[in-house]
C-alpha positions as CSV (number, residue, x, y, z in Angstrom):
1,M,-8.4,-21.3,-12.8
2,L,-10.6,-23.5,-15.0
3,V,-8.4,-26.5,-14.5
4,A,-8.3,-26.1,-10.7
5,H,-12.1,-25.5,-10.6
6,P,-13.8,-28.0,-12.9
7,E,-17.1,-27.2,-11.4
8,I,-17.1,-24.0,-13.5
9,A,-18.7,-24.5,-16.9
10,V,-17.6,-22.2,-19.7
11,G,-19.3,-22.2,-23.1
12,T,-16.5,-20.4,-25.0
13,L,-13.0,-19.4,-23.7
14,I,-11.4,-16.7,-25.7
15,A,-7.6,-16.4,-25.0
16,L,-5.6,-13.5,-26.3
17,G,-1.9,-14.1,-27.0
18,S,-1.8,-17.1,-24.8
19,P,1.6,-18.8,-24.6
20,L,0.3,-22.3,-25.2
21,G,3.6,-23.5,-26.5
22,E,5.5,-22.7,-23.3
23,P,5.6,-24.3,-19.9
24,P,3.5,-24.8,-17.9
25,F,1.2,-25.4,-20.8
26,L,3.3,-28.0,-22.7
27,A,4.5,-29.9,-19.7
28,Y,1.5,-29.7,-17.5
29,G,-1.3,-28.3,-19.6
30,R,-4.7,-29.8,-19.4
31,W,-7.9,-28.9,-21.0
32,P,-9.5,-26.0,-19.0
33,G,-12.2,-27.9,-17.0
34,R,-15.6,-27.9,-18.5
35,T,-14.8,-25.5,-21.4
36,E,-16.8,-26.5,-24.5
37,R,-15.0,-24.3,-27.0
38,W,-11.6,-22.6,-26.8
39,R,-10.4,-20.0,-29.3
40,N,-6.9,-18.6,-29.0
41,V,-6.3,-15.4,-30.9
42,V,-2.6,-15.0,-31.6
43,A,-0.8,-12.0,-33.2
44,L,1.9,-12.8,-35.7
45,T,4.2,-10.3,-34.0
46,D,3.5,-11.3,-30.4
47,P,6.8,-12.3,-28.7
48,V,4.9,-14.2,-26.0
49,A,2.4,-16.3,-28.0
50,Q,3.4,-18.8,-30.5
51,P,1.1,-19.4,-33.5
52,R,-0.2,-22.9,-34.0
53,R,1.3,-24.3,-30.7
54,G,-2.1,-24.8,-29.1
55,A,-2.8,-27.6,-31.6
56,D,0.6,-29.2,-30.7
57,R,-0.6,-29.7,-27.1
58,F,-4.4,-29.8,-27.3
59,G,-5.1,-30.9,-30.8
60,S,-7.8,-29.5,-33.0
61,R,-9.9,-28.6,-29.9
62,V,-8.1,-25.3,-29.8
63,E,-9.3,-23.0,-32.6
64,E,-6.4,-20.6,-33.4
65,Q,-7.0,-17.3,-35.2
66,L,-4.1,-15.3,-36.4
67,V,-4.2,-11.5,-36.3
68,D,-1.7,-8.7,-37.1
69,N,-1.0,-6.4,-34.2
70,G,1.9,-4.7,-35.9
71,R,4.6,-3.4,-33.6
72,R,2.2,-3.7,-30.7
73,G,2.4,-7.5,-30.7
74,H,1.4,-8.5,-27.1
75,R,-0.5,-5.3,-26.2
76,P,-4.1,-5.9,-25.2
77,E,-5.7,-3.0,-27.2
78,P,-4.9,-4.4,-30.7
79,Y,-6.2,-7.8,-29.7
80,L,-9.4,-6.4,-28.2
81,N,-10.0,-4.2,-31.2
82,S,-9.4,-7.0,-33.7
83,R,-12.2,-8.4,-35.9
84,A,-11.3,-11.9,-34.8
85,V,-12.0,-11.2,-31.1
86,G,-15.2,-9.3,-32.0
87,E,-16.5,-12.2,-34.1
88,A,-15.5,-14.8,-31.4
89,A,-17.3,-12.8,-28.7
90,S,-20.3,-12.3,-30.8
91,A,-20.5,-16.0,-31.7
92,A,-20.1,-16.9,-28.0
93,L,-22.9,-14.6,-26.9
94,T,-25.4,-15.9,-29.5
95,I,-24.9,-19.6,-28.8
């Protein structure tokens, strides 16, 4: 959505378990519009997301944070309850 609507400005985009290493991101991925900061939180056991693949496509502009969701790799609850997401949201709201 942010690529298709560059008129939308976003201070911080927090992605949870985003498959940045998979198409369409690798083949067609573009920076999401007017996003200033992008943090991708990735669980080590997430079968969908691939740690450190955001930097392969977007360079150091994507800040990747690793978390451990245990056997619930791609489930939203462990992501949303993680310290990494809480800190990212808190930082985004205080900027």
